N, C-alpha and C positions, 0 to 999 in steps of 0.2 A: 635545528629547531628545538632539540631536546633542552629542557631547562628554561626555556623562555618564559614559562608561566610565572617564574619568580622575578624576572627582569623586565617584563613588558607590562605596562598598564593596559587597562581595557581598551582605550582608544587606539593605542599602538597595535594591540593584538587584532583588533578589527580592521585596522589599516592593512596589516599583513594579510588578513583574510581577503580583503578587497584586491590586493595585488595578485595573490595566487589565483583568485577567481578570474581576473583579467588574463593572466597567463594561460590558464586552462581553456578559457573561451577563445583566445586568439589562436590557439592550436586547432580549433574547430571552425576557423573563419571561412574556409572554403570546402565544400563537399568534395570528396575524393573522386577520381575518375570513375566513369560508369561502365567500363568495359567488362561486364560480368559474363559474357559469353552465354553458354547454354546452361549455366548453373542455376537450377530452380529448386534446390533442396530447401526445406522449410527454414533451415538455419543459415542459409546463404546470405551474402551481402545484398543480393537483389531483394529478398523478402524482408530483410531487416530494415530496409528503407521505411516501411510503413509501420515500424514498431516504436511505440513510446518508450519501451523499455531499453531496446538495443540499437535503435536506428535514428534515421533522419527526423522523424516526427518529434522525438524527444529533444534532439539538438535544436530544432526550431523553437521549442518552448523556451530554452535557455536564451537564445538570441533575441526572441521577441520580448521577453520580460526585461532584459538589459536595455534594449532599445527604448522601451517605455520609460526608463530611468535616465535616458540620455547617454547611455554607455555603449551604444552600438547603432547599427543602421537597419532600417526596414528592408533594405536590399538584401542583407545577409539572411534575415529571416525568410524572405521570399525564396532565396536560393535553396534553403534547406526544405521548405515546404514543397517547392517544385521537385526536389529530389524524392521526397516522400510519396509523390503522386506520379512518379515516372512510369510505374506499371499499374495495371488495374487493381484497385483496392479490394481487399478481402472484406466481404460483408456476409459471410456464411458461418459455418460451424466454428471456425477458428477465430472469428473476430470477437473483440472485446475491448475494454478500455485501454489495454496495453498494446493492442495490435489491430491493424486494419482500419476500416472506416471510422469506428468510434475513437480510435487513437488519434487519427488526423483531425476529427471534429474537435476533440479536446485541445489539440495543438493550435488549431486555428482560433478557437474561442479564447484561449488563454494568451497565446503568443501574438495574435494579430486582431485584437478586439476592434469591431467596427469595420474591418476590411473583409474582402472575399465573401460578401454576404450571399451571393449566388451559390458559390461552392458550399458554404456552410449550410444553406437550405437543403442542398442535395444530400449532404452528409447527415443532416438531421433526419431526412426521410429514410435513409438507410438505418439509422439508429431506431427510428420508429418501427420499422419492419422487424428488426432484430428483437426489440422488446415484445412485440406482438407474437412473433414465432416462438420465442423462448418461454413466454408466460403460458402460451397455449400448451406447449409440450410439458411444462412443469405441472400445470393443472391436471392434465391427463395422467401424468406419472403419479401424482399424489392421490388422485381418485382411484387409481389402480393399486394403491398401497405398495408402491415400489420405492426402493432407495434411490436417492439422487446421485448423480455424478457430482464431484466437487466443482466441476466446471459449469454446472447449472447455476450455482449461486455465488461463486467466489468473486474476488475483486479483479483478478487479472483478465478473465474471459467471461465471467458469468453475469448474472443479473445485478449483483451488488455493484460491480464496476460500471454497468450501464446506469444504474441509479446514481452513482457518484457523479458521473457526467451530467445527468439531468438535474441534480441538486445545484450544480453550478450554472448550467445553461438555462433550465426551465423549471425553477423550484416550485412554481405555482401550478404546474401542469398535471394533467391526469396520468401521464405516463409514469411519473415518479410515484404517485400515490398507488398505482397498480403494483409497482415493484415493492413498495413498502407493505402492501397487503399480502403479497406473496411471502415476504420475509416473516410476517406475523404467522402465517400458516406453516412456514418451514420450522418455526420454533416449537411446533406441536408434534408430539410423537405420532408415528403412523403404525398401524397394526400389520407390519410386513411379515410375511411368512418366510423367515430366514433365521439363522442361528442367533442373531441379536434380539429378535422378537420385540416385546414391549419394553425391554430394558433400555433400548437405544433412543437417543434424541432424534428429532426429525431430520437433522442434517447428517446422520450417520450414512456414510457412503461406502459403496463396494469397491471404489477405486483403491489401487495400491499406491501409497505415497511415492513420489519420485525418489529414486536411489534406494528404495527399500525392497528387498527381495526375501524377507524373512517369512516363514510360515505363519508367524503371529498375525500377519496382515491379511491372510487368506480370506477371512470372514469380514473384511471391511475395517473401518476405523472412523473415529471422530477426530477432525483436525481442529486445533485450537488457535492456529495462526491467523495473522491479519491478511496475508496474501491469498491463501487458499482455504482458510478455515472460518469458524463461526464468529471470530472477533471482527472480521470485516463487516458482515451484516450487522453486528452489534453497533459498530461505529457509525454506520450509515443511519441506522434507526435513531441513534442518539443525536447525531448532527442534524438530522431532519427535525427531530423534536425541539432542538434548541432554536430552530427557525420557525417554530409553531406550525410545522407541517406534520400532521398526524393522521392515522387511520384507526379504525376500530381494532382494539386489541393491542395497540402499539405499546402502551405502558406494560402490559402483561408480558409481551414478547421480550422486552428488554429485561424484565425481572427474571424470566425463565432462563435466558442465556446467562445472566449473571449468577444465578444459582448453580448452573452447570459449572461455571468457572470456579465458583467457591468450592464445589465438591472436589475439584482436582487441583486446588491450590496446595502447594507443598511447603512445609516449614523448613527452614535451615538457619544455621547460625549467621549466614550472610544475607538473610532476608528471604521472603517467600518467592517461589517460582512456579511455573506451570510447564507441563510436558508439551512437546510439539504435537503428539498424536496420542489417542487412546485406542488400544487394541481391544478385541473382543474379550480376551482373557482378563485384561485389566478391568473392563466394564463389568464383567460378571463377578469378579472378586472385589470390586470397588476399592482397588488399590493399585498403585503402579508396580510394575515389575522391573524397575530401573531406579538408579540413584542419581540425584543431582541434575541441575539444569544443563541444557546445551548452550550454544552460542547466544549471547544476549543481543538479538537483532530486532529490527523493525518487523521483519516478515514472519518470524516464528517465536521469538523470545519474549522475555519479560517486558522490554520497552514497548513493543506494539500492543501486547495484551493488556498491560497496565494502562496505557493511554486510552484504549477503547473503554476500559472500565471507568476511568476517570470521566470520560465524556458521558458515559451512561449515567453515572452518579450525578453529574451536573444537570443532565436532562431531567432526572427524577427528583432532584432536590435532596439527595441522600448524602448528607455531609459525612457520615461515618464511612460509607463505601468510598467516597472520594478520598478521604484521608488515608484509608487503607491502600488504595491503588497508588497514591502518591508516595506513600512510605515504601511500597514494594519497588517502585521505580528508583527512588532515591538510593535505597540500599543496594540495588543492582548496580547502579552507576558508581557506587563507592567500593565495589568488590573487585580487586585487582585480578583475582582468579578468573572470574567470568569475563572481564574485559580483555584478558590475555587471549581469549579464544577468537577475537575479532582479527581477521587477517587481510582485509582489503578496505578501500575507502568508500565503496559504493553505497547508494541509498538502500538497496534491497536488504543486504545482509552485512553491511559494513559500517564504518565510522560515520559517514554522512547520514545514514538512516537513524542511527542512535542519537546523533546530535540534533537532527531536525525534529525527531519525536520528543526529545527532552526539552527542546526550546519551546515548542508549543505547549507541552505539559506545564512548563514553568510559568507561562503566562496565566494559566488558569488555576495554579496551585494555591492552596490555603496556607502554605508555609514556604520559606525560601530554600528549603533543603535541596530541591532539584536545581534551582537557579544557581546554587553554590557550586554545582558540578559542571556548569556550562563551559567555563573558560578552559578547564582541564580537557573536556571533550573536544573543544575547538583546537587546542594544541595537538591532541592526538590526530585529529583529522588533517591538520596542516602538516604534521610529520609524515603522513602517508598519502597526501593528496595526489602526488605524482606517481604513485605505485600503479603500474598497469601491467597486466599479463600480456604476453605476445598474442596479437590478434584480437585483443579485447574490443568489443563493440563500443561505440562512443555515446550510447544513448543516455536517457534520463534516469532510468531506474537502476540499470546495471553498469553504467559507463561513466566516463569523465564529465559528461554534461551535467549529470546529477550532482557530482561533487562540486563543480563550479557553481551551480545554482544554489546549493546549500550555503556555500561560502558567501555568495552574493547576497543572499537573504539575511544572513547574520550581519554582514558588513553594513547593509543599507537599512535593516529593520523592516523590509518589505517582502511580500511573497507573491502578490498578484494572483493568488488563487491556486497556484500549482500544487500545494500539499493535498488538495482534494484527491489527487490520483493515488495517494497513500491513505486517505481517510484519517489523517491526523489533525485536520483542521477544516 
C-alpha cells in the first residue's frame, strides 16, 4: 500500500477503502463460539460481549450500519446483538456508554433503528435509572465539596457518555438537560479541603491515571483527554448547543473549560499541543514539568482536544478560537514525528480515530488545511488496517469493527450517527 497516495486518485482510494472495509467486516460475519466456561473476569470474552469498545455490541453497530446501506443483512446484526445479550447486562457501577446496558442501547438505536422497540424501552429505563443515581451521587458529592472520580463525568463510563447517548436518542428530553446542568456545575471550582485547594478546577480528580504510578499523581490530577477528561464534557456541551439545547450557565461553562485549555496549550515548532494530564505540582507552578506532546490520538492527544475546541468555538460563534483549533490540528497532522508515535489502527488511540476526527473537523473547518491531510491519513490507515495483536478484541472503539466502520464511512460518505460515541460529531 505504501506510495499509493501518488498513484491512486481519490475515487480509487475510496474504492480501496470500501474493499478493505468489506474484508474486515466479512471476518466478523459470525460471532465466535460461546463456550466461555466459568471465566467471569471483567476482561473475559464473556463480559466483553456487552462492550461497545471491545465486544459484540460494537460489532453489531458495524453490521447494522452497513445493512442500512445495503451492504449486509439484518440477520447478521441480530446475531451480534443476541451475543451481546447472552448474559445479564450490567446496569450498575461499571455501566456506561461503552459497556453494559447503555452500550447495548446505543448499539440497538444506531444499528437497528425502528426494531427491537420493546428491548430498547427496557434499556432506556435502565439508562434513566443510571442517570438518576449518578446525578444524585454527584450532587451530594459537590454539596460536600469533595473531588469527583473521573468515572463520574467521563465519556466511557460517566455522565458525559450517558449524555452522548441521550443527545442521539432523546435530545429534547429532561434527562439530557439535567446532565448538561451537572456539567455546568462541574466546570465551577469547589472549595475542597485538600492539597489542590482553590487552585484546581471542578473536575480535578483524586484518581490516579491508568498506567501511572508516579508520586506526582498522589494528590490527584486534571485530565485533558476526550475519553476520560474535560474535553469530553466540553464536546457534549458544544454539540448540544449546536442543536439549540442549552441550560443556565451553558455558555459560561464552555468558556471556562476553553480558558483552562488555553492555559495549558504549549507552543512548539511543529504546532501547539496539550498534555494528557496536569499534576498538582504543575498546577501550583502553572507550568508543565515535561517536554513535548505524547501520541496524537483521539482519546488524549491534540486531534481530540482540538476537535472539542473547534466544536466549542462553532457553538459560541468564536471564529478566532475556531481557526486556532483548526490550525493546531492541521499542524499536528503534518508532523511526521508525532504521527510516528501511532502504532495501531484502532479508533481509540490509533489511525482510525485520528482519521475519523480529522474527517469531521474538515467538514466544519474554515480553511482546507485539514482536508488536505485526509488522503494521507487514509493511506496510513489502509497500510495498518489489518494489524491486530494476538487476542485483540473485535469491538468498535478498540478493535477491527471500528477500523472497518471508519473505512466504510469514508468510502460511502455516511456515518449513521455512530461518531456520537466519540463526541466528534
